[in-house]
N, C-alpha and C positions, 0 to 999 in steps of 0.2 A: 634700823634693820636693812634698809637698802644700801647704807653707807658700808655696813659690814660686808654685804654681798658683793658691792662694787669693789671693795678692798681685796676680797678673796678672789674675785675674777681677775683683777690686775696682777695679783701675786701669781695665779696660775698661768696666766698668759706670759708673764715675764719668765717663769720657769720654763715654759715650752720653748720660748724664743732662745733663751740662754742654752738649753740643752741642744736645740737644733744647730745654734751657732757653733757650739763645741764640736758636735759630730761632723757637720759639713765642713767646719775649718780644718778638722784633722784630715778629712778626705782630700780636700783641695791641697793641703800641704803635702800630703803623700804624692798626689799626682804631679805637683810642681817639682818635688825632689825626684821623682821617676823621670820626668822629662829632662831635667838638667843632667842627671847621671847618665842617661842613655844617649843624650847628645854629646856629652863629654867623652864617654866611652862606649861607642856603639857595639851592640851585641846582636848576633843573628837570632838569639832566643828571646830577647826582650826589646820589641819595637818600642818606639816612643809612644806615649798616650795619644799624641795627635795623629800619628800614623794609624793606630788601632781605631781611633775615632772616624778618620776618613774612610777606612775600610768598612767599619760598622755601618756608616751612612749609606755607602754604595750597596751593601749587602741587603740591608733590611728596610731602608727608608726610600731612597730614590736611586734606581738603577741607572747606569749610563745611557740606556735606551729610553729613559724617560718614565719607566714604570714607578709608581708610587705605592709603598707598602706591600703591593703583591708582586714582589721581585721573585726571581727564580729560586733563591734560597729559602724564601719565606713559603712559597707554595709547594715546593718539592721536599723540603727537609724540616723546616720549623713547624708548620701545621700538622704533619703527620705525627711528630713527636709529641706535640702538645695534646692532640686527640688521644693518642694511646695512653699518655700519662693521666689525663683527666678521667678516661674510662676506667682504667685501672684503679685510680684513686677512688672513684665513686663505688665501684663494685667491692673493692677491698674494705672500704669504710662501712659499707652497708652490712657485709657479712660479719665484719669484726664487731660491730655494735650488737648485732643479733646474738652472736656467740658469746659476747662479753656479758650481755644481760642474762642470758640463759645460764652461763656459768656462774654469775654472781648470785642468781636467784635460787638455783637448784643445787643442793649438796650432792645429790645423786649424780647428776651430770658432771659436776666438777670432779667428784671422786673417780668417775669412770674415764674422763678425758684428761685429767691433770697430767699424768705421766706421759701421755702421747704429746700434749702441748709442750711440756718441758723438753721432751726429746727433740721434737721437730723444730722448735724455735731456737735450739742451740746451733742448728746448722745454718750458717750464713746463707741468706736468700740467693746471693750471686752464685754460690756453689751449686745451687739446683738448676741453674740455667741450662747446662748441657742436657739434663734430664728432660726439661721442658721442650728443648729442640728435638730430641730423639722421639718424644712421644707425640708432640703436636706438629713439629715442623717449624720452619722459620717464617710463620705467617704473622700478620697483625694481631690475630686472635691469640696467638701464643704469647706475644709481648704483653697484651692486656692482661691475660691470665697470670703471667709471671709477675707483673707489677702488683696485681691484686693479691696474689698469694703472699708476696713480701711484706705488704703493709697491713695485712689482716692482722698480724700478731701485735703491731703497735697499738692498733685500735681496740683489739680484743682484750688485751691484758690491762690496759688503763681503764677501759669500761668496766671490766669485772671488778678491779679494785674499787672503782667509784660506787658500784652497786653494794659491795660488801661494807662500805663505809657509811651506808645510810643508817640513821638511827632506827633501831628496832620499834621505837614507840610510833614512828611515822607509819610503819606498815600495820602495826596494831590499830592505829586510829583509822586506817583505811578499812580494815576489817570490821571495826566497830561501826563504821557507817555502811556497812554491807556493800562495799565496792567489789565489783567482779575482779578477777585477776587481770583482765585486760585494762580495766579502768584504773586499777593501782599502777599498772605499767605506765600508762599515759599521764596520769595526774601526780604520781609520787616518784616512782623509780626514775623515769627519764628526766624530769626537771632536776631532781637531785644529783643526777649523774652527769648532766651537761658540762659542768666545769672540766671533769676528767675526760670527757669525750672531746671537747675542744682542744684540750692539751694533746691528746693523742693525735688528732687530726692535724695539728701543726707540725708534729713529728713526722707523720705520714706524708705530709706535703714534701718535705726534703727527701724522705725515702722514696717516694714515687718518682721523683726527677732522677735520683741516682739509679734506680732500677731501670728506668726507661732508657737512660744512656747506656747502662751496661748491656741490655738486651740488644741494642743497636750496634754494639762493638762486634758481636759474634754473628748475628743472624739478621742482616738487614742490608738492603741496597739504597737505603735513603734514611733520613733522619739526622738529628743533632750528633748523636754518638757516632754514626757513620762518617759524617763530615769531619768531626774531630780526629778521627783515625786517618782519614784520607788526606786532610790538610797537614796533619803532622808528618805523615809519610812523604808528602810533597815538599816539606819544609817551608810551607806557606804560613809562617808564624802570625802575620797580621790577621789572616783569616781565622786561624785557630784561636787566637786571642779574642777576636770579635764574637765567635760562638761562646766563649767562656763568659764574656761580658753579658751577652744576652741571657745565659742561664742565671747569672747572678741577679740581673734585673728582674727576670721572670719569677724566680723563687722569692724575691723581695716583695713583688707586686702581690702574689698569691698569699703570702704571709700577712701582708697588710690587709687585704680583703678579708681573711679569715679573722683577724683581730677585730676589724670593724664590725663584723657579724657577731662576734663574741660579745663585744661591748653592747650591741643592740639587744641580744637575746638574754644576756646574763647581767643586765643592769641591776637586777634584784640581788644577785649574788655579791656584787661589789658594795652595794649599800648595806649589806648585812655584816660587813667586816669593818 
């Protein structure tokens, strides 16, 4: 028994190492090719990876004045964007789960709101930004509300779909055991819907980053979107690319954290398949 387990463990470890080697090998090959091409044919739009790495280090890690991690770009632009994005993500996810569960459980509510939801979600969230600015102004609260509004639809629709996919016999069993509606929600509906909720949260993560940057393009005096616009206008390509690299790394980190949380909370779901 232990020999079989040991063999499976080695096979699994070998697969992980092999996949990681392929992925990182492709990334390294791409960076090396980029470095060679940009050194052979310099372009004002595409600095070398080494140039971008040097600027990234100076902007986010250690400033020329000796500041570590809490450099000016971090405190004045990076942190405000991350805070807005996280607040909008949390508010939008909470509202989306509530509305999704309600829509999935109540035919009356779904019937009354379905046409409104279909009409509103057909409008790109970014197209509503001028309306948010007119109604609320260019404040941080407006940006948080705009992000929350945009990602509510990601979460709501997937959650509602998950609720409607629950086997009716599970709900009938809850009623047979005389569970209250709130108990059914906590012990049957939410656990069964969690896979759909986590799928929507991972989509909402990317959406919240996009919406945060978009809101800072039009109505902000700081933030990553504001800096991307300014550095592009100044033709400071290394700084612009550094901000883009940070966005990629940040999005990857948040996605990995959500994936780890999903594996922890949904271990039972993976074992059932």
